[in-house]
C-alpha positions in Angstrom: -57.3 38.7 -71.4 -57.6 42.1 -69.4 -55.3 44.0 -67.3 -56.1 46.1 -64.2 -54.7 49.4 -63.1 -51.7 47.8 -61.3 -50.7 45.7 -64.4 -52.2 42.4 -63.0 -53.6 40.2 -65.8 -56.9 38.2 -65.7 -59.0 36.1 -68.1 -61.5 38.1 -69.9 -64.3 36.7 -67.6 -62.2 37.7 -64.5 -62.3 34.2 -62.9 -58.7 33.5 -63.1 -55.7 35.7 -62.1 -53.0 34.9 -64.7 -49.9 37.1 -63.6 -48.6 40.0 -61.7 -45.7 42.2 -62.7 -42.5 41.1 -60.9 -41.7 44.7 -59.9 -45.1 45.3 -58.3 -44.6 47.0 -54.9 -46.9 47.2 -51.7 -50.2 45.5 -51.1 -52.8 43.9 -53.5 -56.4 42.8 -53.0 -57.6 40.1 -55.2 -61.2 40.9 -56.1 -64.3 38.7 -55.2 -65.4 36.6 -58.1 -61.8 35.3 -58.8 -61.8 31.4 -58.3 -58.2 30.5 -59.4 -54.8 31.9 -59.0 -52.6 30.5 -61.9 -49.3 28.8 -61.4 -46.2 31.3 -60.9 -48.7 34.2 -61.0 -47.0 36.2 -58.3 -43.7 34.1 -58.4 -40.7 36.3 -57.6 -42.8 39.4 -56.7 -40.1 40.3 -53.9 -41.6 43.7 -53.1 -45.2 42.2 -52.6 -45.7 42.8 -48.8 -49.3 41.8 -48.3 -52.1 40.1 -50.3 -55.8 39.6 -49.6 -57.5 36.6 -51.1 -61.2 36.5 -51.8 -63.8 34.2 -50.3 -64.7 33.0 -53.7 -61.1 31.5 -54.5 -61.0 27.7 -54.9 -57.6 27.0 -56.4 -54.0 28.1 -56.2 -51.5 26.8 -58.8 -47.9 25.5 -58.4 -45.5 28.0 -57.0 -48.1 30.8 -57.3 -46.5 32.8 -54.6 -42.9 31.4 -54.7 -40.3 33.8 -53.3 -42.7 36.6 -52.2 -40.3 36.8 -49.3 -41.6 40.0 -47.9 -44.9 38.5 -47.2 -44.7 37.1 -43.5 -48.4 36.1 -43.1 -50.9 34.6 -45.3 -54.6 34.1 -44.7 -56.0 31.3 -47.1 -59.9 31.3 -47.0 -61.6 28.1 -46.3 -63.0 27.9 -49.8 -59.7 27.0 -51.3 -59.7 23.1 -52.0 -56.7 22.9 -54.3 -53.2 24.2 -53.5 -50.2 23.4 -55.9 -46.8 22.3 -55.1 -44.4 24.9 -53.6 -47.2 27.5 -53.9 -46.1 29.3 -50.8 -42.2 28.5 -50.8 -40.4 31.4 -48.9 -43.7 32.5 -47.0 -43.2 32.4 -43.2 -46.7 31.7 -41.8 -50.0 30.5 -43.2 -53.5 30.4 -41.6 -55.7 27.8 -43.5 -58.8 26.2 -42.0 -59.5 24.3 -45.2 -59.1 20.7 -46.3 -56.7 20.7 -49.2 -54.0 18.3 -49.1 -51.1 17.0 -51.4 -47.6 18.2 -52.3 -45.6 20.4 -49.8 -46.8 23.9 -50.2 -43.6 25.5 -48.9 -44.6 27.6 -46.1 -42.9 27.3 -42.6 -45.8 27.4 -40.4 -49.6 26.5 -40.5 -52.7 27.6 -38.7 -51.0 29.9 -36.3 -52.9 32.3 -34.1 -53.0 36.0 -34.6 -53.7 38.8 -32.5 -53.2 42.4 -33.4 -49.6 42.6 -35.1 -48.5 39.5 -33.5 -48.5 36.0 -34.7 -48.4 33.0 -32.1 -48.1 29.3 -32.3 -51.4 28.8 -30.8 -54.2 30.6 -28.7 -52.1 30.1 -25.5 -49.7 32.7 -27.0 -46.9 31.0 -25.3 -44.6 31.1 -28.2 -44.3 34.2 -30.5 -43.7 33.1 -34.1 -43.5 36.5 -36.0 -44.9 40.0 -36.6 -46.8 41.5 -39.4 -44.4 43.2 -41.7 -45.5 46.7 -41.1 -45.6 46.7 -37.4 -44.0 49.8 -35.9 -44.3 49.1 -32.1 -44.6 45.9 -30.3 -45.5 45.0 -26.8 -44.9 41.3 -26.2 -47.5 39.9 -23.7 -46.1 38.2 -20.5 -47.8 34.8 -21.6 -44.9 34.5 -24.3 -42.2 32.1 -23.0 -40.3 31.7 -26.0 -39.6 33.5 -29.3 -38.8 32.3 -32.8 -35.3 33.4 -33.5 -36.7 35.1 -36.8 -39.7 36.6 -35.2 -38.6 40.1 -35.8 -36.5 39.5 -39.0 -36.9 42.1 -41.8 -39.5 44.2 -39.7 -38.4 47.2 -41.6 -40.7 49.7 -39.9 -40.2 48.4 -36.4 -39.0 51.3 -34.0 -40.0 50.0 -30.5 -40.1 46.7 -28.7 -41.1 45.8 -25.1 -40.4 42.3 -24.2 -40.1 40.1 -21.1 -43.0 41.6 -19.1 -43.9 39.8 -15.8 -41.5 37.4 -13.9 -42.5 34.1 -15.9 -42.0 35.2 -19.4 -39.0 35.2 -21.8 -35.8 34.4 -20.1 -33.2 34.9 -22.8 -32.9 37.3 -25.8 -31.3 35.1 -28.5 -28.5 35.8 -30.8 -29.3 38.5 -33.4 -33.0 38.4 -32.7 -33.5 41.9 -34.2 -31.7 41.2 -37.5 -32.6 43.8 -40.3 -34.7 46.2 -38.2 -33.1 49.3 -39.4 -35.5 51.7 -37.6 -35.6 49.9 -34.2 -34.5 52.7 -31.8 -36.0 51.6 -28.4 -35.9 48.2 -26.6 -37.2 47.7 -23.2 -36.4 44.3 -21.4 -38.8 43.3 -18.7 -38.2 41.5 -15.3 -38.3 38.1 -16.8 -35.1 38.5 -18.9 -31.9 37.1 -17.3 -29.5 36.7 -20.4 -28.8 38.6 -23.6 -27.1 36.3 -26.0 -23.9 37.0 -28.0 -24.2 39.5 -30.6 -28.0 39.9 -29.9 -27.8 43.7 -30.7 -24.6 43.7 -32.6 -24.2 45.9 -35.6 -22.0 44.8 -38.3 -19.8 46.8 -40.7 -19.6 46.8 -44.3 -22.0 46.8 -47.2 -23.7 43.5 -46.2 -25.1 45.3 -43.1 -26.6 48.2 -44.7 -30.0 47.3 -43.4 -28.4 46.9 -40.1 -28.4 44.8 -36.8 -29.6 47.5 -34.4 -28.6 50.1 -36.9 -30.5 52.8 -35.1 -30.8 51.6 -31.7 -30.7 54.5 -29.3 -32.3 53.5 -25.9 -32.0 50.0 -24.0 -33.7 49.3 -20.8 -32.0 46.7 -18.7 -34.1 44.9 -16.0 -32.8 44.1 -12.5 -33.2 40.4 -13.3 -30.5 40.5 -16.0 -27.4 38.5 -15.0 -25.5 38.0 -18.3 -24.7 39.8 -21.6 -23.0 37.7 -24.1 -19.8 38.4 -26.2 -20.1 41.5 -28.7 -23.8 41.8 -27.3 -23.9 45.6 -28.3 -20.7 45.6 -30.4 -20.6 48.6 -32.9 -24.0 50.0 -31.8 -22.7 53.6 -32.0 -26.2 55.1 -32.2 -26.8 54.1 -28.6 -27.5 57.2 -26.5 -29.2 56.0 -23.2 -29.0 53.0 -20.8 -32.0 52.9 -18.5 -31.9 50.7 -15.3 -34.1 50.1 -12.3 -31.5 48.9 -9.8 -27.9 50.0 -9.4 -26.7 47.0 -7.5 -28.1 44.8 -10.0 -26.5 46.6 -13.0 -23.0 46.5 -11.1 -23.4 42.5 -10.8 -24.4 41.8 -14.4 -21.8 39.7 -16.1 -20.8 41.6 -19.2 -18.6 39.7 -21.7 -16.2 41.5 -24.1 -17.9 44.5 -26.0 -21.1 43.7 -24.3 -21.7 46.6 -22.0 -23.9 49.1 -23.6 -23.1 51.9 -21.3 -19.6 51.9 -23.0 -21.2 53.2 -26.1 -24.2 55.2 -24.7 -22.2 56.9 -22.1 -25.4 58.1 -20.3 -26.9 56.1 -17.5 -30.5 56.6 -16.2 -32.1 55.4 -13.1 -35.7 55.0 -14.5 -36.1 58.1 -16.5 -33.6 60.2 -14.5 -30.1 60.7 -15.8 -27.5 59.9 -13.2 -24.9 62.6 -12.5 -24.0 61.9 -8.9 -23.3 58.1 -9.0 -23.9 56.2 -5.8 -22.8 52.6 -5.6 -25.1 50.8 -3.2 -23.8 49.1 0.0 -23.5 45.3 -0.7 -21.6 45.8 -4.1 -18.2 44.1 -3.6 -16.7 44.6 -7.0 -16.9 47.4 -9.8 -15.9 45.3 -12.9 -13.7 46.3 -15.9 -15.0 49.2 -18.0 -18.3 49.4 -16.1 -18.7 53.1 -16.3 -16.2 53.8 -18.9 -16.5 57.3 -20.6 -19.6 58.6 -18.5 -18.2 62.1 -18.8 -21.2 63.7 -17.2 -20.7 62.0 -13.8 -19.8 64.8 -11.5 -19.3 62.6 -8.4 -19.1 59.0 -7.4 -19.7 57.4 -3.9 -18.1 54.0 -3.3 -19.3 52.0 -0.3 -16.9 50.2 2.0 -18.1 46.9 0.9 -16.4 47.2 -2.3 -12.9 45.4 -2.3 -12.1 45.5 -6.1 -12.2 48.2 -8.8 -11.6 46.9 -12.3 -9.3 48.3 -15.1 -10.7 51.4 -16.9 -13.7 51.3 -14.6 -14.1 55.1 -14.6 -11.7 55.8 -17.4 -12.9 58.7 -19.4 -15.3 60.1 -16.7 -14.0 63.6 -17.3 -16.4 65.3 -14.9 -14.9 63.5 -11.9 -12.6 65.8 -10.0 -12.2 64.2 -6.7 -13.1 60.6 -5.9 -12.7 59.0 -2.4 -11.9 55.3 -2.3 -12.6 53.5 0.9 -9.8 51.6 2.5 -11.7 48.2 2.0 -10.5 48.3 -1.7 -7.5 46.1 -2.0 -7.3 45.9 -5.8 -7.4 48.6 -8.4 -7.0 48.0 -12.0 -5.0 49.8 -14.7 -6.3 53.2 -15.6 -9.4 52.7 -13.4 -9.5 56.5 -12.7 -7.9 57.9 -15.9 -9.1 61.4 -16.5 -10.0 61.8 -12.6 -7.9 64.7 -11.2 -7.6 63.7 -7.6 -7.9 60.5 -5.6 -8.1 60.2 -1.8 -7.2 56.6 -0.8 -5.2 55.3 2.3 -5.8 51.5 1.6 -3.3 48.9 0.9 -3.7 48.6 -3.1 -0.4 49.6 -4.9 0.6 50.1 -8.5 3.9 48.7 -9.9 5.5 50.8 -12.7 3.3 52.1 -15.5 1.5 48.9 -16.2 -0.7 49.1 -13.1 -1.1 52.9 -12.9 -4.5 53.9 -11.8 -4.6 57.0 -14.1 -5.6 59.8 -11.6 -3.1 62.7 -11.5 -3.1 63.1 -7.7 -3.1 60.6 -4.9 -3.9 62.2 -1.5 -3.0 65.5 -3.0 -3.1 68.8 -1.5 -5.7 71.4 -2.8 -5.3 75.2 -2.6 -7.3 77.6 -4.5 -8.7 74.8 -6.8 -5.1 73.8 -7.8 -4.2 70.2 -6.9 -0.4 69.7 -5.6 1.5 66.6 -4.8 1.6 67.5 -1.2 1.5 70.3 1.3 5.0 71.2 0.3 3.7 72.0 -3.2 6.6 70.7 -5.2 4.4 69.9 -8.3 1.2 71.0 -9.7 -0.8 68.0 -10.6 -4.2 69.4 -11.7 -6.8 72.1 -11.7 -10.4 71.6 -10.2 -11.6 74.7 -11.9 -11.5 74.5 -15.6 -12.8 78.2 -16.1 -9.6 79.7 -14.4 -8.2 82.6 -16.4 -5.0 83.3 -14.5 -2.6 81.2 -12.5 0.3 82.1 -10.2 2.4 79.1 -9.3 4.1 79.3 -5.7 7.8 79.4 -5.8 8.1 75.9 -4.3 7.1 74.3 -7.6 9.7 72.1 -9.3 7.5 70.5 -11.9 4.2 71.0 -14.0 2.8 67.5 -13.9 1.1 65.6 -16.9 -2.2 67.1 -17.8 -1.8 69.5 -15.0 -3.7 72.3 -16.8 -5.1 70.4 -19.6 -8.5 71.8 -20.9 -8.1 75.0 -19.0 -9.6 76.8 -22.1 -10.0 80.2 -20.3 -6.4 80.3 -19.1 -4.8 83.4 -20.5 -1.7 84.0 -18.2 0.5 82.0 -16.0 3.4 82.9 -13.8 5.9 80.2 -13.8 8.5 80.7 -10.9 12.3 80.1 -11.0 13.2 76.5 -10.0 10.9 74.8 -12.4 12.7 71.8 -14.0 10.1 69.7 -15.9 7.0 70.4 -18.0 5.5 66.9 -18.3 3.2 65.6 -21.1 0.1 67.4 -21.9 0.7 69.9 -19.2 -1.1 72.9 -21.2 -2.8 70.7 -23.7 -5.8 72.7 -25.3 -5.2 75.8 -23.3 -6.6 77.5 -26.4 -6.7 80.9 -24.8 -3.1 80.9 -23.4 -1.5 84.1 -24.7 1.8 84.3 -22.8 4.0 82.2 -20.7 7.6 82.8 -19.5 9.7 79.9 -19.0 12.6 80.5 -16.5 16.1 79.3 -16.6 16.2 75.7 -15.0 13.7 74.1 -17.1 15.4 71.1 -18.6 12.6 69.3 -20.2 9.5 70.3 -22.4 7.8 67.0 -22.9 5.5 65.6 -25.5 2.3 67.3 -26.1 3.2 70.0 -23.6 1.6 72.9 -25.5 -0.3 71.1 -28.0 -3.3 73.0 -29.3 -2.4 76.2 -27.4 -3.7 78.1 -30.3 -3.5 81.7 -29.2 0.1 81.5 -28.0 2.0 83.7 -30.4 5.5 83.6 -29.2 7.8 81.7 -26.6 11.3 81.9 -25.5 13.2 78.5 -25.0 15.8 79.1 -22.0 19.4 78.0 -22.2 18.8 75.2 -19.7 16.3 73.3 -22.0 18.0 70.4 -23.8 15.2 69.1 -25.8 11.7 69.8 -27.4 9.9 66.5 -27.2 7.8 65.0 -30.0 4.7 67.0 -30.7 5.5 69.5 -28.0 4.0 72.5 -30.0 1.7 70.4 -32.1 -1.0 72.6 -33.6 -0.1 75.9 -32.0 -1.7 77.7 -35.0 -1.0 81.1 -33.7 2.5 80.6 -32.8 4.7 83.3 -34.9 7.9 83.5 -33.2 10.1 81.2 -31.3 13.3 82.2 -29.6 16.2 79.7 -28.8 18.8 80.9 -26.3 21.0 77.7 -26.9 21.1 74.9 -29.4 18.3 72.4 -28.6 17.5 68.8 -29.8 14.3 69.1 -31.8 12.2 65.8 -31.8 9.6 64.4 -34.2 6.8 66.7 -35.3 7.4 69.3 -32.5 6.1 72.0 -34.8 3.5 70.2 -36.7 0.5 72.6 -37.4 2.4 75.6 -36.5 1.7 77.0 -39.9 1.9 80.8 -39.0 5.5 80.5 -37.6 7.4 83.4 -39.2 10.6 83.7 -37.0 12.8 81.1 -35.5 15.6 83.2 -33.7 18.7 81.5 -32.7 22.1 82.3 -31.2 24.8 83.3 -33.7 26.9 80.5 -35.0 24.2 77.8 -34.3 22.6 77.8 -37.7 24.4 74.6 -38.8 23.1 72.8 -35.7 19.4 73.7 -36.5 19.7 73.0 -40.1 21.0 69.3 -39.1 18.0 69.0 -36.8 15.8 69.8 -39.9 17.4 67.3 -42.0 17.5 64.4 -39.5 14.1 65.0 -38.0 10.6 65.4 -39.6 9.7 68.7 -37.6 6.2 68.9 -39.1 6.6 72.2 -40.7 7.8 73.2 -44.2 10.7 75.6 -45.0 11.9 75.6 -41.4 15.5 76.6 -42.6 14.1 79.7 -44.1 12.7 80.9 -40.9 16.1 80.7 -39.1 17.3 84.0 -37.9 20.6 84.4 -36.1 20.7 87.0 -33.3 23.9 86.3 -31.4 24.7 88.1 -28.3 21.8 90.7 -28.7 19.3 88.0 -28.5 18.0 89.1 -25.1 17.7 92.7 -26.1 15.8 91.8 -29.2 13.5 89.6 -27.3 12.7 92.2 -24.6 12.4 94.9 -27.2 10.1 93.1 -29.7 8.2 90.8 -27.5 7.9 92.5 -24.0 8.4 89.4 -22.0 8.5 90.0 -18.3 
């Protein structure tokens, strides 16, 4: 017995291959002159990915290649006249023009047709059976009318697939067609495809999916012919970055089931190869369905034609680049939070919302704009938004009574704001993430400082709470990391985590005789800051003098 450099054993005369190490990896070529492969010779060589048989081979023993599961295609030369039982069990495809007969060999398919890296049922190439294991890029010809559900399974090196070319080719992408293709990053669906099956590109979670369903998918091209995407069609494909389409009207009319719209994950929509920033819905579209353009933050404008009568819930939610959207009067139904994150809507149609559950999400409806600030009306009793996020200083008019929710949210360059007397309410998220806000004077008359109002105002160093304020709502000063001093002019109700993340707070100045009140607040509510009681300093009647002297508030 002799052994070659790979550990494969032969008889001394080299005529019979006896065995191959079970841990063998890669490809193997059996040399010419070998006439027999012994029973179980390659059994359980699970990392053997390809093997070439010589023309001299005559006999293959029982279970010779059993469970060599990574070998997808096997060419058996015509010279072979004896094939043992279950010799190819676990092998997908066999091509064999010889005459051997007898016990089942175990392979799934016989005498298929190959061309390049693709394996077909026959020479007409109407059914794609599988791919060669090392294929990296596949263009499925338009002759293919159907695809074996396992055709791409375990193609570990596959990165790109074009499928459904022409108009008379594949109609449907079956469930989980691309199972265990961990490197697949690009899929182009041609104009014959009308349906994507449920879970077709779904990426699972947990250890069992380490090799992934669509684990690395980054780009998908949807054809104008596509009508339906099944349940969880792209669920969990968080790597997706680009959705390419050829027809906007066709995209608007696709029936997306739950978690089936790939744009909800990619957030970037391309018409051909050009990314869309100014979105134009074509004439003729009657409905913009639920979450159709969800979180496309790079949209800067949207044009909606007067053929549209319905806009679904969350259709444009998270499209943070939209400042103003004009909705035609033809629209009679608008879903919940359809325009959440949009600053301003212009709409004079008949659709209405009822309480919070049908709120459309925009900050202003038919608001009044002056100097990039959005007010509730020409009377300017409330500020509702800011169209210029780069603004550094704001002077509010004396007519203002409230600062609306998210009114100045994200104005990261805002340093100073003049708040007039008469302000009563500072609503949720009003100054959220105004990281450069250094100074704000709250006048008497303010009653409510609502949740998240000053959250993440990280450069705010001190603030005085007027006598009129009754409550600091939950999270109101959450993560104000630079806040060192807060001055209370009257006892105030402190709510849950109102100072969470204010780790540089050094002074909490309170009126004389109110320490017990604030101690009780600390006991009854988790304020989100340690040693709050040790920060309390009573100032009594001189609190205003102290404040003006040390903090120069105007």
